[in-house]
N, C-alpha and C positions, 0 to 999 in steps of 0.2 A: 841476651841483649839483641843479637842479630835475629833470633827466632821471633822475639816479640816485635821487632821492627817489620820483619817479613809478614808476620801474621796481621799486623795493623794495616800494612799495605794491601794485602790480599782481601781483607775484610772491609776495607774502606768503601764508602759509597762510590759509584762510578763517576759522579760529577767531580769528586775530589781528585780522582785519578786523572780526569781529563784536564784539570787545571794545574797539574804538576809542572815543574820547570822543564821536564823532558818532553812535554807535549808539543804538538805542531803549532800551537798558538804562541809560542815564544818567538821573539824577534830574531831572525837569522842574522848572523854577522857577515856571512859571505855566501857564495853559491854552494861551497862545500858544506857549510853549516846547514843550508836548507836541505841538501840531500841527506845529511846525517839526521836532520830533524824529521824528514819524511820516513827514513828507515826506522827511527826511534818510534814514530807514530805507528808504523806498521807493526813493529815489535810489541808496542803497547796494545794494539788491537788484538794481536794474537794472544797476548797474556790475558786480556779481558775475556776473549772467547774461551780460553782454557779454564779460566776461573768460572765462567758460566757453566761450562760442561762439568767441572768438578762439583759445583754447588748442586747441579741437577742430579748428579750421581749420588751425592750425599743425601738429598731428599728422597731419592728412590731407595737407597739403602735403609734410611730411617723408616720409611713406610713398610719395607719388607720386614725389618726387625720388629716393628710394632705388630704386624700381622702374624709373624712367626711366634712371638712371645705372648700374643693375646692381650688380656687385660693387664698382665704384669708389665708388658712392654709399654703400654700406654701410661700406666702409673709411674714407671721408671722415667719415661721421657718428661712427664709432668714434674717430677721431683728435680730433674736436672735444671730446669728453668733456663736462665740465660747462659749457663755453662754448656748447654747442649751443642751449640755450633762449634765452639773451640774443641770440644772433646771429639766430635765427629771429624773435624779437620785433622786433629792429631792422629786419630786412628788411620785416616787416609794417608797421611804422610808416612806413618810407620809402616803401613802395608807396602807403599811404593819403595821405601828404603829396603825393606826385607826382600822384595822382589829383586832389586838390584844386587843385594848381597848374595842371594840364592843363585843368581845367574853368574856373578863374578867368581864365586867360589866353586862353580861347576858342581852344584849339589843336585842337579836334576838327575832323574833316573836314567839308566843307560838307554840310548836311542836305538840300539840294534839288538835283535834277539841273539845274534851270534856272540856278542860279548858276554851275555848272561849264560848262554849255553857253554861257552868256553870256560868260564869260571867254575861252573858246576861239574863239568867233565874233568877239570884238573883236580877238584876236591875228591871226586869219586875215584880217580886213578890213584891218588895218594892213599885213600882209605883202603884200597885193595892191595897196595904194594907192601910186601913184607919188609923190603929194604928201607922204605920210608919209616916204618915203625921202629926198626932197629936204630936208625939215625935219631929218631925222637928220644928213645930211651938212652942212647949213648950220650947225646948232647944235653940231656936234662930238660928238654923242651916240653916234656909231658906235663910239667907243672903249669906252664902257660896255657897249654891246651885244656887242662883241667879247669883252670879259672874261666876260660872261654865257655866251656861246657856248662859250668855252674851258672855263669851269667845268662846264658841262653835259657837254661831251665828256670831261673828266677824270673826272667822277662815273660816266659810262657805262663808261669803260675800267677803273676800279677795280672796278666791278660785274662786268665780264667776267673780270677776274683772279680775283676771289673765286669766281665761278661755275665757272671752269675748275679752280680750286685749283692753278694753275700760273702763273708770271709770264710765260712765253713758250710759246705753243702749248698743245696738249692732251696729257695723258699718255696714251699708247697702251697701256700695260701694265695 
């Protein structure tokens, strides 16, 4: 419901937005109301500018997608018809939400080379240490390490299959 209302507001023609009850054309009740009205007008102008920038970005993205996909992209955009704009808008919103989640969850790669180097030096020191391997066998942690190794090998093999574009061997044709 809220998304539909927001979408209608963002996709509404500009003249409809300008005649909304929050625009500066409404009659002010007092001097504080007129300042609130002018700040609402400024906020509305910023929102319209942002909407204009967003729609320009969507148009550029659509043109890029059509050129990248060639005739298939043109045919696909023709098949979408009137659903084309809402789909592009939903993709843009999804992209922005994912960006915020990515940053909030701190999923970005390490920013310093020292952090990466420190991690790999710790792994290498553990792999060389006889005492570490004794502790692994004594505590039964070798099962967990085995599962990790099997998982890494499986990911590697799936990558090989995808890279070869063939389940078994390379296509020679």
